[in-house]
C-alpha beads as a LAMMPS data file, in Angstrom:
LAMMPS data file: protein, C-alpha beads

101 atoms
100 bonds

1 atom types
1 bond types

-500.0 500.0 xlo xhi
-500.0 500.0 ylo yhi
-500.0 500.0 zlo zhi

Masses

1 110.0

Atoms # bond

1 1 1 -8.841 10.620 -4.777
2 1 1 -6.085 8.896 -2.873
3 1 1 -4.661 10.695 0.112
4 1 1 -2.226 8.097 1.448
5 1 1 -0.520 5.472 -0.812
6 1 1 0.600 2.271 0.807
7 1 1 1.121 -0.031 -1.978
8 1 1 1.806 -0.072 -5.682
9 1 1 0.244 -2.587 -8.037
10 1 1 2.136 -3.044 -11.340
11 1 1 1.917 -5.225 -14.471
12 1 1 3.671 -4.909 -18.060
13 1 1 2.134 -5.038 -21.394
14 1 1 3.723 -7.118 -24.191
15 1 1 5.440 -4.015 -25.453
16 1 1 7.166 -3.364 -22.225
17 1 1 4.832 -0.583 -20.967
18 1 1 4.418 -0.828 -17.331
19 1 1 0.976 0.210 -15.750
20 1 1 0.317 0.787 -12.056
21 1 1 -2.678 0.856 -9.654
22 1 1 -1.986 2.657 -6.284
23 1 1 -3.667 1.255 -3.284
24 1 1 -4.159 3.611 -0.116
25 1 1 -6.737 5.551 1.651
26 1 1 -8.873 8.340 0.582
27 1 1 -11.520 10.482 2.313
28 1 1 -12.659 9.286 5.534
29 1 1 -10.185 6.466 5.956
30 1 1 -11.905 4.554 2.887
31 1 1 -9.448 2.030 1.267
32 1 1 -9.057 2.829 -2.324
33 1 1 -7.486 1.575 -5.799
34 1 1 -6.844 4.198 -8.424
35 1 1 -5.081 3.649 -11.728
36 1 1 -2.512 6.242 -12.676
37 1 1 -3.267 5.664 -16.467
38 1 1 -7.065 6.141 -16.470
39 1 1 -9.785 7.447 -14.291
40 1 1 -10.655 4.340 -12.796
41 1 1 -11.142 4.156 -8.990
42 1 1 -12.619 1.473 -6.730
43 1 1 -13.450 1.461 -3.148
44 1 1 -12.164 -1.737 -1.202
45 1 1 -14.414 -2.962 1.472
46 1 1 -12.225 -6.002 2.407
47 1 1 -9.466 -7.967 1.035
48 1 1 -8.700 -8.784 -2.675
49 1 1 -6.972 -5.302 -3.462
50 1 1 -4.116 -7.008 -5.410
51 1 1 -6.556 -9.213 -7.383
52 1 1 -8.670 -6.311 -8.156
53 1 1 -5.920 -4.178 -9.258
54 1 1 -4.480 -6.650 -11.448
55 1 1 -7.596 -7.469 -13.057
56 1 1 -8.160 -3.774 -13.953
57 1 1 -4.576 -3.656 -15.431
58 1 1 -5.183 -6.972 -17.484
59 1 1 -8.782 -5.890 -18.788
60 1 1 -8.477 -2.079 -19.243
61 1 1 -4.768 -2.017 -20.394
62 1 1 -3.827 -5.572 -21.334
63 1 1 -1.101 -5.541 -19.006
64 1 1 -0.626 -9.188 -17.637
65 1 1 3.149 -9.776 -17.469
66 1 1 5.378 -9.419 -14.199
67 1 1 2.659 -8.669 -11.700
68 1 1 3.689 -7.219 -8.467
69 1 1 2.541 -5.540 -5.356
70 1 1 5.171 -3.426 -3.302
71 1 1 4.868 -1.277 -0.282
72 1 1 5.338 2.490 -0.830
73 1 1 8.680 3.581 0.692
74 1 1 7.220 6.445 2.586
75 1 1 4.478 4.028 4.027
76 1 1 7.317 1.630 5.004
77 1 1 9.382 4.517 6.796
78 1 1 6.410 5.527 8.672
79 1 1 5.758 1.992 10.070
80 1 1 9.505 1.607 10.913
81 1 1 9.367 4.906 12.905
82 1 1 6.329 4.057 14.471
83 1 1 7.831 0.573 15.690
84 1 1 10.966 2.150 16.920
85 1 1 9.161 4.729 18.970
86 1 1 6.840 1.802 20.589
87 1 1 9.851 -0.141 21.080
88 1 1 11.860 2.613 23.054
89 1 1 8.697 3.326 24.963
90 1 1 8.465 -0.440 26.098
91 1 1 12.105 -0.668 26.910
92 1 1 11.893 2.607 29.154
93 1 1 8.731 1.038 30.855
94 1 1 10.692 -2.139 31.488
95 1 1 13.718 -0.532 32.690
96 1 1 11.631 1.725 35.050
97 1 1 9.727 -1.332 36.339
98 1 1 12.765 -3.364 37.033
99 1 1 14.634 -0.375 38.823
100 1 1 11.853 0.117 41.311
101 1 1 12.731 -3.363 42.883

Bonds

1 1 1 2
2 1 2 3
3 1 3 4
4 1 4 5
5 1 5 6
6 1 6 7
7 1 7 8
8 1 8 9
9 1 9 10
10 1 10 11
11 1 11 12
12 1 12 13
13 1 13 14
14 1 14 15
15 1 15 16
16 1 16 17
17 1 17 18
18 1 18 19
19 1 19 20
20 1 20 21
21 1 21 22
22 1 22 23
23 1 23 24
24 1 24 25
25 1 25 26
26 1 26 27
27 1 27 28
28 1 28 29
29 1 29 30
30 1 30 31
31 1 31 32
32 1 32 33
33 1 33 34
34 1 34 35
35 1 35 36
36 1 36 37
37 1 37 38
38 1 38 39
39 1 39 40
40 1 40 41
41 1 41 42
42 1 42 43
43 1 43 44
44 1 44 45
45 1 45 46
46 1 46 47
47 1 47 48
48 1 48 49
49 1 49 50
50 1 50 51
51 1 51 52
52 1 52 53
53 1 53 54
54 1 54 55
55 1 55 56
56 1 56 57
57 1 57 58
58 1 58 59
59 1 59 60
60 1 60 61
61 1 61 62
62 1 62 63
63 1 63 64
64 1 64 65
65 1 65 66
66 1 66 67
67 1 67 68
68 1 68 69
69 1 69 70
70 1 70 71
71 1 71 72
72 1 72 73
73 1 73 74
74 1 74 75
75 1 75 76
76 1 76 77
77 1 77 78
78 1 78 79
79 1 79 80
80 1 80 81
81 1 81 82
82 1 82 83
83 1 83 84
84 1 84 85
85 1 85 86
86 1 86 87
87 1 87 88
88 1 88 89
89 1 89 90
90 1 90 91
91 1 91 92
92 1 92 93
93 1 93 94
94 1 94 95
95 1 95 96
96 1 96 97
97 1 97 98
98 1 98 99
99 1 99 100
100 1 100 101
């Protein structure tokens, strides 16, 4: 079961049906792929998530057209928020260090 989705992998079947595999983190921070259309789920130990997701969509659902992997909007916002906070902290430290001289 996925707890934190970071990416969506999609492909389209010839009839126009779009199929999706979600990529993210499960229990104990394990990286997982989970199909939204069947019970398929696979743990990823290293790289290849996009290829494994697209392989599943092609083999199980016949979806081979328009393959994409996009970042989840919520995950993207969290990363931008964290980067902004880190930048502000670095700016305050730099300002503090230069004001002491």
